[in-house]
MOPAC internal coordinates of N, CA, C and O (Angstrom, degrees):
PM7 1SCF
backbone

  N    0.0000 0     0.00 0     0.00 0    0    0    0
  C    1.4523 1     0.00 0     0.00 0    1    0    0
  C    1.5388 1   110.82 1     0.00 0    2    1    0
  O    1.2310 1   120.51 1   136.64 1    3    2    1
  N    1.3376 1   116.64 1   -43.36 1    3    2    1
  C    1.4629 1   120.98 1   179.46 1    5    3    2
  C    1.5261 1   110.74 1   -58.27 1    6    5    3
  O    1.2310 1   120.58 1   137.99 1    7    6    5
  N    1.3513 1   116.50 1   -42.01 1    7    6    5
  C    1.4682 1   120.41 1  -179.01 1    9    7    6
  C    1.5254 1   111.18 1   -62.65 1   10    9    7
  O    1.2310 1   120.42 1   141.31 1   11   10    9
  N    1.3173 1   116.81 1   -38.69 1   11   10    9
  C    1.4669 1   120.33 1   179.80 1   13   11   10
  C    1.5243 1   110.41 1   -66.18 1   14   13   11
  O    1.2310 1   120.60 1   132.32 1   15   14   13
  N    1.3228 1   116.46 1   -47.68 1   15   14   13
  C    1.4705 1   120.55 1   179.97 1   17   15   14
  C    1.5248 1   110.25 1   -62.38 1   18   17   15
  O    1.2310 1   120.50 1   135.74 1   19   18   17
  N    1.3322 1   116.66 1   -44.26 1   19   18   17
  C    1.4592 1   120.73 1   179.33 1   21   19   18
  C    1.5312 1   110.62 1   -61.52 1   22   21   19
  O    1.2310 1   120.43 1   136.79 1   23   22   21
  N    1.3327 1   116.78 1   -43.21 1   23   22   21
  C    1.4638 1   120.81 1   179.19 1   25   23   22
  C    1.5192 1   112.28 1   -62.40 1   26   25   23
  O    1.2310 1   120.59 1   138.66 1   27   26   25
  N    1.3228 1   116.47 1   -41.34 1   27   26   25
  C    1.4663 1   120.84 1   178.13 1   29   27   26
  C    1.5225 1   110.18 1   -64.18 1   30   29   27
  O    1.2310 1   120.15 1   137.60 1   31   30   29
  N    1.3216 1   117.31 1   -42.40 1   31   30   29
  C    1.4653 1   120.69 1   178.36 1   33   31   30
  C    1.5240 1   111.30 1   -61.48 1   34   33   31
  O    1.2310 1   120.21 1   139.83 1   35   34   33
  N    1.3106 1   117.20 1   -40.17 1   35   34   33
  C    1.4689 1   121.24 1   177.68 1   37   35   34
  C    1.5284 1   109.97 1   -62.43 1   38   37   35
  O    1.2310 1   120.16 1   134.22 1   39   38   37
  N    1.3211 1   117.29 1   -45.78 1   39   38   37
  C    1.4678 1   120.69 1   179.31 1   41   39   38
  C    1.5227 1   111.48 1   -61.96 1   42   41   39
  O    1.2310 1   120.53 1   138.51 1   43   42   41
  N    1.3196 1   116.59 1   -41.49 1   43   42   41
  C    1.4701 1   120.45 1   178.12 1   45   43   42
  C    1.5214 1   109.90 1   -62.67 1   46   45   43
  O    1.2310 1   120.34 1   135.32 1   47   46   45
  N    1.3185 1   116.96 1   -44.68 1   47   46   45
  C    1.4688 1   120.69 1  -179.22 1   49   47   46
  C    1.5207 1   110.62 1   -59.94 1   50   49   47
  O    1.2310 1   119.95 1   134.59 1   51   50   49
  N    1.3315 1   117.70 1   -45.41 1   51   50   49
  C    1.4632 1   119.73 1   179.51 1   53   51   50
  C    1.5190 1   111.45 1   -68.30 1   54   53   51
  O    1.2310 1   120.06 1   146.36 1   55   54   53
  N    1.3123 1   117.50 1   -33.64 1   55   54   53
  C    1.4619 1   121.06 1   176.40 1   57   55   54
  C    1.5097 1   111.53 1   -63.37 1   58   57   55
  O    1.2310 1   119.83 1   139.56 1   59   58   57
  N    1.3153 1   117.93 1   -40.44 1   59   58   57
  C    1.4647 1   121.98 1   178.37 1   61   59   58
  C    1.5158 1   110.16 1   -66.12 1   62   61   59
  O    1.2310 1   120.45 1   136.73 1   63   62   61
  N    1.3192 1   116.74 1   -43.27 1   63   62   61
  C    1.4631 1   120.07 1   178.99 1   65   63   62
  C    1.5230 1   109.98 1   -61.55 1   66   65   63
  O    1.2310 1   120.11 1   135.57 1   67   66   65
  N    1.3158 1   117.39 1   -44.43 1   67   66   65
  C    1.4626 1   120.97 1  -179.39 1   69   67   66
  C    1.5210 1   110.96 1   -64.83 1   70   69   67
  O    1.2310 1   120.13 1   141.08 1   71   70   69
  N    1.3262 1   117.36 1   -38.92 1   71   70   69
  C    1.4656 1   121.11 1  -178.27 1   73   71   70
  C    1.5203 1   111.56 1   -65.91 1   74   73   71
  O    1.2310 1   119.89 1   150.09 1   75   74   73
  N    1.3201 1   117.81 1   -29.91 1   75   74   73
  C    1.4567 1   121.05 1  -177.65 1   77   75   74
  C    1.5227 1   113.29 1   -85.80 1   78   77   75
  O    1.2310 1   119.74 1   165.94 1   79   78   77
  N    1.3173 1   118.11 1   -14.06 1   79   78   77
  C    1.4591 1   121.23 1  -176.87 1   81   79   78
  C    1.5305 1   110.57 1   -69.93 1   82   81   79
  O    1.2310 1   120.92 1   -38.46 1   83   82   81
  N    1.3263 1   115.84 1   141.54 1   83   82   81
  C    1.4582 1   121.33 1   175.48 1   85   83   82
  C    1.5258 1   107.05 1   -78.81 1   86   85   83
  O    1.2310 1   120.02 1   -59.18 1   87   86   85
  N    1.3127 1   117.56 1   120.82 1   87   86   85
  C    1.4607 1   121.79 1  -175.51 1   89   87   86
  C    1.5233 1   110.68 1   -95.36 1   90   89   87
  O    1.2310 1   120.96 1   -36.63 1   91   90   89
  N    1.3236 1   115.77 1   143.37 1   91   90   89
  C    1.4614 1   120.24 1  -177.38 1   93   91   90
  C    1.5194 1   113.34 1   -66.04 1   94   93   91
  O    1.2310 1   119.36 1   172.58 1   95   94   93
  N    1.3294 1   118.82 1    -7.42 1   95   94   93
  C    1.4695 1   120.69 1   178.00 1   97   95   94
  C    1.5284 1   112.13 1   -67.13 1   98   97   95
  O    1.2310 1   119.99 1   168.84 1   99   98   97
  N    1.3360 1   117.62 1   -11.16 1   99   98   97
  C    1.4707 1   120.28 1   176.32 1  101   99   98
  C    1.5279 1   110.79 1   -74.14 1  102  101   99
  O    1.2310 1   120.41 1   164.23 1  103  102  101
  N    1.3267 1   116.83 1   -15.77 1  103  102  101
  C    1.4658 1   121.86 1  -174.53 1  105  103  102
  C    1.5258 1   111.73 1   -87.78 1  106  105  103
  O    1.2310 1   120.92 1   -36.91 1  107  106  105
  N    1.3237 1   115.85 1   143.09 1  107  106  105
  C    1.4636 1   121.79 1   175.75 1  109  107  106
  C    1.5246 1   108.88 1   -71.65 1  110  109  107
  O    1.2310 1   120.45 1   -45.99 1  111  110  109
  N    1.3159 1   116.74 1   134.01 1  111  110  109
  C    1.4672 1   119.59 1  -179.32 1  113  111  110
  C    1.5283 1   110.24 1   -70.60 1  114  113  111
  O    1.2310 1   121.44 1   -35.63 1  115  114  113
  N    1.3113 1   114.85 1   144.37 1  115  114  113
  C    1.4588 1   120.55 1   178.69 1  117  115  114
  C    1.5149 1   114.55 1    80.50 1  118  117  115
  O    1.2310 1   120.04 1  -178.25 1  119  118  117
  N    1.3180 1   117.53 1     1.75 1  119  118  117
  C    1.4649 1   121.59 1   179.00 1  121  119  118
  C    1.5278 1   108.89 1  -101.93 1  122  121  119
  O    1.2310 1   120.49 1   -14.13 1  123  122  121
  N    1.3179 1   116.67 1   165.87 1  123  122  121
  C    1.4673 1   121.90 1   179.18 1  125  123  122
  C    1.5237 1   109.39 1   -58.14 1  126  125  123
  O    1.2310 1   121.35 1   -49.37 1  127  126  125
  N    1.3251 1   115.02 1   130.63 1  127  126  125
  C    1.4595 1   120.64 1   178.23 1  129  127  126
  C    1.5236 1   108.24 1  -141.92 1  130  129  127
  O    1.2310 1   120.40 1   -51.46 1  131  130  129
  N    1.3207 1   116.85 1   128.54 1  131  130  129
  C    1.4631 1   121.69 1   178.08 1  133  131  130
  C    1.5195 1   108.92 1  -122.10 1  134  133  131
  O    1.2310 1   121.29 1   -33.92 1  135  134  133
  N    1.3383 1   115.14 1   146.08 1  135  134  133
  C    1.4593 1   121.03 1   179.72 1  137  135  134
  C    1.5279 1   110.18 1  -127.40 1  138  137  135
  O    1.2310 1   121.05 1   -25.20 1  139  138  137
  N    1.3350 1   115.60 1   154.80 1  139  138  137
  C    1.4621 1   121.65 1   170.84 1  141  139  138
  C    1.5290 1   108.18 1   -79.74 1  142  141  139
  O    1.2310 1   120.30 1   -13.96 1  143  142  141
  N    1.3208 1   117.03 1   166.04 1  143  142  141
  C    1.4640 1   121.05 1  -179.34 1  145  143  142
  C    1.5300 1   111.99 1   -61.54 1  146  145  143
  O    1.2310 1   120.03 1   156.96 1  147  146  145
  N    1.3438 1   117.56 1   -23.04 1  147  146  145
  C    1.4669 1   120.55 1   178.35 1  149  147  146
  C    1.5324 1   111.87 1   -83.03 1  150  149  147
  O    1.2310 1   120.10 1  -179.42 1  151  150  149
  N    1.3482 1   117.40 1     0.58 1  151  150  149
  C    1.4562 1   121.89 1   177.38 1  153  151  150
  C    1.5146 1   114.90 1    94.01 1  154  153  151
  O    1.2310 1   120.01 1   168.44 1  155  154  153
  N    1.3202 1   117.59 1   -11.56 1  155  154  153
  C    1.4668 1   119.37 1  -179.64 1  157  155  154
  C    1.5316 1   110.42 1   -73.84 1  158  157  155
  O    1.2310 1   121.16 1   -24.82 1  159  158  157
  N    1.3256 1   115.39 1   155.18 1  159  158  157
  C    1.4649 1   121.18 1  -177.03 1  161  159  158
  C    1.5254 1   110.31 1   -70.90 1  162  161  159
  O    1.2310 1   121.02 1   -48.72 1  163  162  161
  N    1.3226 1   115.66 1   131.28 1  163  162  161
  C    1.4597 1   121.97 1   173.58 1  165  163  162
  C    1.5263 1   109.51 1   -95.58 1  166  165  163
  O    1.2310 1   120.67 1   133.36 1  167  166  165
  N    1.3317 1   116.33 1   -46.64 1  167  166  165
  C    1.4655 1   120.67 1  -176.53 1  169  167  166
  C    1.5175 1   109.13 1  -159.57 1  170  169  167
  O    1.2310 1   120.75 1   -38.03 1  171  170  169
  N    1.3346 1   116.17 1   141.97 1  171  170  169
  C    1.4611 1   120.77 1   172.88 1  173  171  170
  C    1.5236 1   109.63 1  -162.71 1  174  173  171
  O    1.2310 1   120.97 1    -7.06 1  175  174  173
  N    1.3242 1   115.75 1   172.94 1  175  174  173
  C    1.4604 1   122.25 1   174.15 1  177  175  174
  C    1.5256 1   106.52 1   -95.72 1  178  177  175
  O    1.2310 1   120.52 1   -51.38 1  179  178  177
  N    1.3240 1   116.61 1   128.62 1  179  178  177
  C    1.4618 1   120.74 1  -177.49 1  181  179  178
  C    1.5223 1   112.38 1   -70.19 1  182  181  179
  O    1.2310 1   121.27 1   -43.94 1  183  182  181
  N    1.3177 1   115.17 1   136.06 1  183  182  181
  C    1.4588 1   121.68 1   175.59 1  185  183  182
  C    1.5347 1   109.41 1   -73.54 1  186  185  183
  O    1.2310 1   120.44 1   133.48 1  187  186  185
  N    1.3228 1   116.76 1   -46.52 1  187  186  185
  C    1.4647 1   124.06 1   179.73 1  189  187  186
  C    1.5212 1   107.96 1  -131.01 1  190  189  187
  O    1.2310 1   120.49 1   -10.38 1  191  190  189
  N    1.3107 1   116.68 1   169.62 1  191  190  189
  C    1.4671 1   119.18 1   173.16 1  193  191  190
  C    1.5247 1   107.84 1   -58.69 1  194  193  191
  O    1.2310 1   120.69 1   -32.86 1  195  194  193
  N    1.3320 1   116.29 1   147.14 1  195  194  193
  C    1.4615 1   121.90 1  -174.73 1  197  195  194
  C    1.5169 1   109.33 1  -135.98 1  198  197  195
  O    1.2310 1   120.46 1   -52.31 1  199  198  197
  N    1.3252 1   116.73 1   127.69 1  199  198  197
  C    1.4675 1   121.43 1   179.96 1  201  199  198
  C    1.5164 1   110.60 1  -106.76 1  202  201  199
  O    1.2310 1   121.30 1   -43.56 1  203  202  201
  N    1.3152 1   115.12 1   136.44 1  203  202  201
  C    1.4575 1   122.15 1   178.20 1  205  203  202
  C    1.5186 1   107.93 1  -149.48 1  206  205  203
  O    1.2310 1   120.21 1   -58.13 1  207  206  205
  N    1.3178 1   117.20 1   121.87 1  207  206  205
  C    1.4691 1   122.30 1   179.18 1  209  207  206
  C    1.5323 1   112.31 1    52.49 1  210  209  207
  O    1.2310 1   120.54 1  -131.38 1  211  210  209
  N    1.3180 1   116.56 1    48.62 1  211  210  209
  C    1.4744 1   123.33 1   177.65 1  213  211  210
  C    1.5304 1   113.95 1    67.00 1  214  213  211
  O    1.2310 1   119.85 1  -165.97 1  215  214  213
  N    1.3175 1   117.90 1    14.03 1  215  214  213
  C    1.4645 1   122.61 1   175.07 1  217  215  214
  C    1.5213 1   107.11 1  -110.11 1  218  217  215
  O    1.2310 1   120.53 1   -54.84 1  219  218  217
  N    1.3286 1   116.59 1   125.16 1  219  218  217
  C    1.4674 1   120.34 1   178.75 1  221  219  218
  C    1.5231 1   108.82 1  -105.53 1  222  221  219
  O    1.2310 1   121.40 1   -66.10 1  223  222  221
  N    1.3319 1   114.92 1   113.90 1  223  222  221
  C    1.4598 1   121.61 1  -178.50 1  225  223  222
  C    1.5283 1   109.68 1   -92.21 1  226  225  223
  O    1.2310 1   121.25 1   -36.02 1  227  226  225
  N    1.3152 1   115.22 1   143.98 1  227  226  225
  C    1.4633 1   123.10 1  -172.14 1  229  227  226
  C    1.5309 1   112.66 1   -80.25 1  230  229  227
  O    1.2310 1   121.20 1   -43.92 1  231  230  229
  N    1.3282 1   115.31 1   136.08 1  231  230  229
  C    1.4674 1   120.94 1   177.68 1  233  231  230
  C    1.5301 1   110.86 1   -63.34 1  234  233  231
  O    1.2310 1   121.41 1   -23.24 1  235  234  233
  N    1.3237 1   114.91 1   156.76 1  235  234  233
  C    1.4671 1   123.46 1   178.36 1  237  235  234
  C    1.5278 1   113.29 1    62.74 1  238  237  235
  O    1.2310 1   120.66 1  -157.92 1  239  238  237
  N    1.3329 1   116.35 1    22.08 1  239  238  237
  C    1.4632 1   122.68 1   175.63 1  241  239  238
  C    1.5194 1   108.55 1  -128.41 1  242  241  239
  O    1.2310 1   120.78 1   -20.86 1  243  242  241
  N    1.3200 1   116.11 1   159.14 1  243  242  241
  C    1.4619 1   121.61 1  -178.25 1  245  243  242
  C    1.5219 1   111.22 1   -73.65 1  246  245  243
  O    1.2310 1   121.54 1   -41.29 1  247  246  245
  N    1.3264 1   114.66 1   138.71 1  247  246  245
  C    1.4605 1   122.63 1   172.95 1  249  247  246
  C    1.5228 1   106.19 1  -125.50 1  250  249  247
  O    1.2310 1   120.12 1   -36.73 1  251  250  249
  N    1.3307 1   117.37 1   143.27 1  251  250  249
  C    1.4628 1   119.67 1   177.70 1  253  251  250
  C    1.5204 1   109.55 1  -135.18 1  254  253  251
  O    1.2310 1   121.93 1   -29.98 1  255  254  253
  N    1.3342 1   113.91 1   150.02 1  255  254  253
  C    1.4560 1   122.22 1  -177.63 1  257  255  254
  C    1.5202 1   109.70 1  -127.34 1  258  257  255
  O    1.2310 1   120.93 1   -24.73 1  259  258  257
  N    1.3270 1   115.83 1   155.27 1  259  258  257
  C    1.4608 1   121.67 1   169.81 1  261  259  258
  C    1.5270 1   107.59 1   -79.88 1  262  261  259
  O    1.2310 1   119.92 1   -12.88 1  263  262  261
  N    1.3293 1   117.75 1   167.12 1  263  262  261
  C    1.4655 1   120.34 1  -178.62 1  265  263  262
  C    1.5263 1   113.21 1   -65.54 1  266  265  263
  O    1.2310 1   119.94 1   165.59 1  267  266  265
  N    1.3394 1   117.72 1   -14.41 1  267  266  265
  C    1.4643 1   121.20 1   175.64 1  269  267  266
  C    1.5349 1   111.50 1   -91.13 1  270  269  267
  O    1.2310 1   120.39 1  -169.28 1  271  270  269
  N    1.3336 1   116.86 1    10.72 1  271  270  269
  C    1.4613 1   126.55 1   178.70 1  273  271  270
  C    1.5283 1   114.12 1    69.87 1  274  273  271
  O    1.2310 1   120.27 1  -165.58 1  275  274  273
  N    1.3251 1   117.08 1    14.42 1  275  274  273
  C    1.4667 1   120.22 1   171.77 1  277  275  274
  C    1.5257 1   107.91 1   -78.16 1  278  277  275
  O    1.2310 1   120.84 1   -36.44 1  279  278  277
  N    1.3196 1   116.01 1   143.56 1  279  278  277
  C    1.4602 1   121.30 1   177.91 1  281  279  278
  C    1.5236 1   110.19 1   -62.89 1  282  281  279
  O    1.2310 1   120.55 1   -50.47 1  283  282  281
  N    1.3287 1   116.56 1   129.53 1  283  282  281
  C    1.4640 1   121.43 1   175.98 1  285  283  282
  C    1.5276 1   109.86 1   -95.77 1  286  285  283
  O    1.2310 1   120.54 1   124.50 1  287  286  285
  N    1.3256 1   116.58 1   -55.50 1  287  286  285
  C    1.4607 1   119.81 1  -179.84 1  289  287  286
  C    1.5266 1   110.68 1  -157.10 1  290  289  287
  O    1.2310 1   121.46 1   -27.39 1  291  290  289
  N    1.3249 1   114.80 1   152.61 1  291  290  289
  C    1.4634 1   121.67 1   172.52 1  293  291  290
  C    1.5211 1   108.21 1  -162.18 1  294  293  291
  O    1.2310 1   120.84 1    -3.74 1  295  294  293
  N    1.3173 1   115.99 1   176.26 1  295  294  293
  C    1.4635 1   122.01 1   175.28 1  297  295  294
  C    1.5264 1   106.70 1  -100.90 1  298  297  295
  O    1.2310 1   120.53 1   -51.79 1  299  298  297
  N    1.3232 1   116.59 1   128.21 1  299  298  297
  C    1.4630 1   120.80 1  -176.86 1  301  299  298
  C    1.5296 1   112.08 1   -68.20 1  302  301  299
  O    1.2310 1   120.76 1   -45.47 1  303  302  301
  N    1.3261 1   116.16 1   134.53 1  303  302  301
  C    1.4635 1   121.76 1   175.81 1  305  303  302
  C    1.5225 1   110.74 1   -81.01 1  306  305  303
  O    1.2310 1   120.89 1   157.27 1  307  306  305
  N    1.3202 1   115.91 1   -22.73 1  307  306  305
  C    1.4653 1   121.80 1   178.04 1  309  307  306
  C    1.5195 1   108.09 1  -151.14 1  310  309  307
  O    1.2310 1   120.68 1   -21.41 1  311  310  309
  N    1.3125 1   116.31 1   158.59 1  311  310  309
  C    1.4678 1   118.63 1  -179.94 1  313  311  310
  C    1.5276 1   109.05 1   -61.88 1  314  313  311
  O    1.2310 1   121.03 1   -26.16 1  315  314  313
  N    1.3210 1   115.63 1   153.84 1  315  314  313
  C    1.4624 1   121.04 1  -177.63 1  317  315  314
  C    1.5235 1   109.46 1  -144.64 1  318  317  315
  O    1.2310 1   120.94 1   -30.96 1  319  318  317
  N    1.3223 1   115.82 1   149.04 1  319  318  317
  C    1.4611 1   120.96 1   175.30 1  321  319  318
  C    1.5242 1   107.49 1  -108.23 1  322  321  319
  O    1.2310 1   120.82 1   -63.90 1  323  322  321
  N    1.3177 1   116.04 1   116.10 1  323  322  321
  C    1.4600 1   122.54 1  -177.17 1  325  323  322
  C    1.5173 1   108.73 1  -127.82 1  326  325  323
  O    1.2310 1   120.36 1   -54.04 1  327  326  325
  N    1.3088 1   116.92 1   125.96 1  327  326  325
  C    1.4615 1   120.50 1   177.66 1  329  327  326
  C    1.5167 1   113.23 1    52.18 1  330  329  327
  O    1.2310 1   120.30 1  -142.44 1  331  330  329
  N    1.3238 1   117.03 1    37.56 1  331  330  329
  C    1.4575 1   120.83 1   178.86 1  333  331  330
  C    1.5184 1   114.54 1    81.64 1  334  333  331
  O    1.2310 1   120.06 1   179.31 1  335  334  333
  N    1.3189 1   117.49 1    -0.69 1  335  334  333
  C    1.4667 1   121.50 1  -179.62 1  337  335  334
  C    1.5251 1   110.30 1  -106.95 1  338  337  335
  O    1.2310 1   120.81 1   -47.22 1  339  338  337
  N    1.3315 1   116.06 1   132.78 1  339  338  337
  C    1.4658 1   121.98 1   175.21 1  341  339  338
  C    1.5242 1   108.44 1   -84.61 1  342  341  339
  O    1.2310 1   120.60 1   -62.70 1  343  342  341
  N    1.3235 1   116.46 1   117.30 1  343  342  341
  C    1.4638 1   121.63 1  -178.44 1  345  343  342
  C    1.5237 1   110.15 1  -101.30 1  346  345  343
  O    1.2310 1   121.29 1   -41.38 1  347  346  345
  N    1.3177 1   115.13 1   138.62 1  347  346  345
  C    1.4597 1   123.40 1  -172.67 1  349  347  346
  C    1.5330 1   112.93 1   -77.05 1  350  349  347
  O    1.2310 1   121.37 1   -42.30 1  351  350  349
  N    1.3339 1   114.98 1   137.70 1  351  350  349
  C    1.4593 1   122.51 1   173.98 1  353  351  350
  C    1.5299 1   109.99 1   -62.65 1  354  353  351
  O    1.2310 1   120.62 1   -33.03 1  355  354  353
  N    1.3171 1   116.43 1   146.97 1  355  354  353
  C    1.4766 1   124.13 1   178.81 1  357  355  354
  C    1.5224 1   113.06 1    62.47 1  358  357  355
  O    1.2310 1   120.52 1  -154.12 1  359  358  357
  N    1.3183 1   116.61 1    25.88 1  359  358  357
  C    1.4652 1   122.49 1   177.52 1  361  359  358
  C    1.5333 1   108.74 1  -128.62 1  362  361  359
  O    1.2310 1   120.33 1   -22.56 1  363  362  361
  N    1.3294 1   116.97 1   157.44 1  363  362  361
  C    1.4668 1   119.98 1  -178.20 1  365  363  362
  C    1.5292 1   113.16 1   -69.37 1  366  365  363
  O    1.2310 1   121.95 1   -30.72 1  367  366  365
  N    1.3307 1   113.86 1   149.28 1  367  366  365
  C    1.4613 1   122.36 1   172.39 1  369  367  366
  C    1.5244 1   106.28 1  -134.18 1  370  369  367
  O    1.2310 1   120.18 1   -34.29 1  371  370  369
  N    1.3281 1   117.26 1   145.71 1  371  370  369
  C    1.4622 1   119.23 1  -179.33 1  373  371  370
  C    1.5248 1   110.93 1  -139.40 1  374  373  371
  O    1.2310 1   121.99 1   -22.79 1  375  374  373
  N    1.3385 1   113.80 1   157.21 1  375  374  373
  C    1.4552 1   122.44 1  -176.33 1  377  375  374
  C    1.5211 1   110.09 1  -134.55 1  378  377  375
  O    1.2310 1   120.80 1   -20.77 1  379  378  377
  N    1.3295 1   116.08 1   159.23 1  379  378  377
  C    1.4620 1   122.59 1   173.99 1  381  379  378
  C    1.5292 1   108.88 1   -81.36 1  382  381  379
  O    1.2310 1   119.68 1   -15.71 1  383  382  381
  N    1.3383 1   118.22 1   164.29 1  383  382  381
  C    1.4687 1   120.93 1  -178.98 1  385  383  382
  C    1.5292 1   114.61 1   -57.87 1  386  385  383
  O    1.2310 1   120.04 1   155.61 1  387  386  385
  N    1.3318 1   117.53 1   -24.39 1  387  386  385
  C    1.4686 1   119.45 1   178.89 1  389  387  386
  C    1.5287 1   112.36 1   -85.81 1  390  389  387
  O    1.2310 1   120.34 1  -176.13 1  391  390  389
  N    1.3466 1   116.95 1     3.87 1  391  390  389
  C    1.4596 1   121.38 1   178.22 1  393  391  390
  C    1.5142 1   114.83 1    92.04 1  394  393  391
  O    1.2310 1   120.11 1   176.66 1  395  394  393
  N    1.3202 1   117.39 1    -3.34 1  395  394  393
  C    1.4608 1   120.61 1   179.72 1  397  395  394
  C    1.5287 1   110.41 1   -75.17 1  398  397  395
  O    1.2310 1   120.91 1   -36.05 1  399  398  397
  N    1.3163 1   115.86 1   143.95 1  399  398  397
  C    1.4591 1   123.04 1   179.25 1  401  399  398
  C    1.5247 1   110.68 1   -58.27 1  402  401  399
  O    1.2310 1   120.78 1   -44.19 1  403  402  401
  N    1.3340 1   116.11 1   135.81 1  403  402  401
  C    1.4622 1   122.03 1   179.46 1  405  403  402
  C    1.5285 1   110.70 1  -110.28 1  406  405  403
  O    1.2310 1   120.13 1   120.71 1  407  406  405
  N    1.3403 1   117.35 1   -59.29 1  407  406  405
  C    1.4652 1   119.48 1  -177.78 1  409  407  406
  C    1.5259 1   111.22 1  -163.67 1  410  409  407
  O    1.2310 1   121.92 1   -16.46 1  411  410  409
  N    1.3368 1   113.93 1   163.54 1  411  410  409
  C    1.4579 1   121.57 1   173.06 1  413  411  410
  C    1.5236 1   108.13 1  -162.30 1  414  413  411
  O    1.2310 1   120.78 1    -6.39 1  415  414  413
  N    1.3263 1   116.12 1   173.61 1  415  414  413
  C    1.4572 1   121.26 1   174.74 1  417  415  414
  C    1.5244 1   106.58 1   -87.97 1  418  417  415
  O    1.2310 1   120.77 1   -54.37 1  419  418  417
  N    1.3285 1   116.14 1   125.63 1  419  418  417
  C    1.4651 1   120.67 1  -178.01 1  421  419  418
  C    1.5199 1   111.42 1   -68.37 1  422  421  419
  O    1.2310 1   121.34 1   -35.08 1  423  422  421
  N    1.3411 1   115.05 1   144.92 1  423  422  421
  C    1.4582 1   120.86 1   171.45 1  425  423  422
  C    1.5132 1   108.77 1   -66.90 1  426  425  423
  O    1.2310 1   120.11 1   -38.14 1  427  426  425
  N    1.3283 1   117.39 1   141.86 1  427  426  425
  C    1.4699 1   121.29 1   179.58 1  429  427  426
  C    1.5051 1   111.98 1   -72.00 1  430  429  427
  O    1.2310 1   120.10 1   180.00 1  431  430  429

């Protein structure tokens, strides 16, 4: 019984890890795409708008990630309020490797 429960827990753990991974299917085919040595996406052009942690990144624009799969920078698909700052739609936003807000273009 212990082996069955342990095996199920292992499968669940790997399923959660897989579900959280950023998949290369977000990238537009035939566009510039870079990867880290571990296979995770470093930079690509988005095929469609992509949302991550309440940030919606604009399609057909470059998105980049840190090697820990945290969002580094993208172009906002819509305005966003982050850390008390209103960030402008269709402008770049960037974050630190730990996921904390770094900068954006302020809304007028």
